[in-house]
C-alpha positions as CSV (number, residue, x, y, z in Angstrom):
1,M,56.7,108.2,73.1
2,K,58.6,109.3,70.0
3,Q,61.5,107.0,69.2
4,I,64.7,108.8,68.2
5,N,67.2,107.2,65.8
6,L,70.6,108.3,66.9
7,F,72.3,107.2,63.8
8,S,70.2,109.2,61.3
9,V,72.2,112.4,61.1
10,P,71.6,114.7,58.2
11,H,74.6,114.4,55.8
12,D,75.6,118.1,55.9
13,Q,75.9,118.0,59.8
14,S,78.4,115.2,59.8
15,A,81.0,117.0,57.6
16,G,84.1,118.2,59.5
17,K,83.6,116.0,62.6
18,F,86.4,113.9,63.9
19,V,86.4,111.0,66.3
20,S,89.4,110.3,68.5
21,I,91.2,106.9,68.2
22,Y,92.6,105.6,71.5
23,R,95.3,103.0,72.3
24,V,95.1,101.6,75.8
25,S,98.5,100.7,77.4
26,L,100.0,100.0,80.7
27,I,103.1,102.1,81.6
28,K,105.7,100.9,84.2
29,D,106.3,103.9,86.4
30,K,108.9,102.7,88.9
31,S,110.0,99.6,90.8
32,I,110.4,98.9,94.5
33,S,112.3,96.0,96.1
34,F,110.3,93.2,97.5
35,G,112.7,90.3,97.2
36,Q,110.1,87.6,96.1
37,R,107.4,87.2,93.5
38,R,104.8,85.8,95.9
39,M,103.3,87.1,99.1
40,N,102.8,84.5,101.7
41,N,100.6,86.3,104.2
42,S,98.8,89.6,105.0
43,Q,101.8,90.8,107.0
44,E,104.0,90.8,103.9
45,A,101.3,92.7,102.0
46,Q,101.1,95.3,104.8
47,S,104.9,95.7,104.7
48,L,104.9,96.1,100.9
49,I,102.1,98.7,100.8
50,Q,103.6,100.6,103.8
51,R,106.9,100.8,101.8
52,L,104.9,101.9,98.6
53,I,103.1,104.7,100.4
54,K,106.3,105.9,102.2
55,T,108.4,106.0,99.0
56,Q,105.8,106.9,96.3
57,G,102.8,108.3,98.1
58,Q,102.0,110.7,100.9
59,P,101.9,108.9,104.3
60,D,100.1,111.7,106.1
61,R,97.0,111.2,103.9
62,E,94.7,108.2,103.4
63,Q,95.6,106.3,100.2
64,F,93.9,103.4,98.6
65,C,96.2,100.9,96.8
66,V,96.0,97.6,95.0
67,I,98.4,94.7,94.7
68,L,97.9,93.1,91.4
69,L,98.4,89.3,91.1
70,N,98.6,86.9,88.2
71,A,96.9,83.5,88.0
72,K,99.7,82.0,90.1
73,N,99.1,84.7,92.8
74,E,102.5,86.2,91.9
75,I,102.8,90.0,92.2
76,I,102.7,91.7,88.8
77,G,102.2,95.3,90.0
78,L,101.2,97.9,92.5
79,N,99.0,100.9,92.0
80,I,98.0,103.9,94.2
81,V,94.4,104.2,93.1
82,S,93.5,107.3,95.2
83,I,95.1,109.8,97.5
84,G,92.7,111.5,99.9
85,G,92.8,113.7,103.0
86,L,93.4,113.0,106.6
87,S,90.4,110.7,107.2
88,S,89.2,109.5,103.8
89,A,90.1,108.8,100.2
90,S,87.5,108.8,97.4
91,V,87.4,105.3,95.9
92,H,85.3,104.2,92.9
93,P,85.2,100.5,91.7
94,R,86.0,101.6,88.1
95,E,89.3,103.2,89.3
96,V,90.2,100.0,91.2
97,L,89.4,97.9,88.1
98,K,91.4,100.0,85.7
99,P,94.9,99.0,86.7
100,A,93.8,95.4,87.2
101,I,92.3,95.1,83.7
102,L,95.3,96.8,82.1
103,A,97.7,94.5,83.9
104,N,95.7,91.4,83.1
105,A,95.4,90.7,86.8
106,A,93.6,87.5,87.9
107,A,93.4,88.6,91.5
108,M,94.1,91.6,93.7
109,V,94.7,92.6,97.3
110,L,93.0,95.9,98.3
111,T,94.7,98.0,100.8
112,H,94.5,101.4,102.4
113,N,96.1,103.3,105.3
114,H,94.5,105.1,108.1
115,P,96.7,108.1,109.0
116,S,95.1,108.2,112.5
117,G,96.7,104.8,113.2
118,D,93.3,103.3,114.1
119,V,93.0,100.3,111.8
120,S,89.4,99.6,112.5
121,P,87.2,99.6,109.4
122,S,84.6,102.3,109.0
123,P,81.1,101.7,107.6
124,E,82.4,103.3,104.4
125,D,85.3,100.9,104.3
126,L,82.9,97.9,104.6
127,A,80.6,99.3,101.9
128,I,83.3,100.0,99.3
129,T,84.9,96.6,99.8
130,E,81.5,95.0,99.1
131,K,81.0,97.1,96.0
132,I,84.5,96.3,94.7
133,V,84.0,92.5,95.3
134,Q,80.7,92.7,93.4
135,A,82.3,94.6,90.5
136,V,85.4,92.5,90.0
137,N,83.3,89.3,90.3
138,I,81.4,90.2,87.2
139,I,84.6,90.4,85.1
140,G,86.4,87.5,86.7
141,I,89.0,89.0,89.0
142,Q,89.3,87.7,92.5
143,V,89.7,89.9,95.6
144,H,91.8,87.9,98.1
145,E,92.1,90.5,100.8
146,H,91.5,94.1,101.9
147,L,93.9,95.4,104.5
148,I,93.7,98.6,106.5
149,I,97.2,99.4,107.6
150,S,98.9,101.7,110.1
151,M,101.8,103.8,108.8
152,D,103.4,104.0,112.3
153,D,103.9,100.3,113.0
154,D,103.0,96.9,111.7
155,R,99.4,96.8,112.8
156,Y,96.7,96.1,110.2
157,F,93.1,94.9,109.9
158,S,92.4,92.0,107.6
159,F,88.9,91.8,105.9
160,A,89.7,88.2,104.9
161,D,90.8,87.0,108.4
162,N,87.6,88.6,109.8
163,G,85.3,86.9,107.4
164,F,84.2,89.9,105.3
165,I,85.6,88.8,102.0
166,K,84.0,85.4,102.2
167,K,80.7,87.0,103.3
168,Y,80.7,89.4,100.3
169,Y,81.3,86.5,97.9
170,D,78.7,84.3,99.6
171,A,76.1,87.1,99.1
172,I,76.8,87.1,95.4
173,S,76.3,83.3,94.8
């Protein structure tokens, strides 16, 4: 097999080419009232994300959101990662990681709503949670929880309370 040297470009072909220079930054968009820096339980996370989706998102569509936490597990930010349709939202680990890395988050809580009101996890919900746990583990961010919330009331499904988060971390070690 012939080996190609990508860096040997004839001198005349490189003239007039430009390379973009980027600066990566985090921009504060808006604020919502929470009243405290720390969340004490999943119910508080559910309430915060429900408020985020109702005020900044689209409650009639599935949305995947993250709560970003510092090393003291204090909330440093929220991000709506993806807005989908009535029954799904496209979620990629790189899109979940992007706000966490930019905010220098040490940990995160994954959340999404089910517009149908059924908070049971789908096979896709289980699979993406496992993928995200694997991805963030490589770069040193902890996933504490993944909540599926209802927009109609205070019901939610907790991946941590049901042992899934621990199971995914145990599979890595």
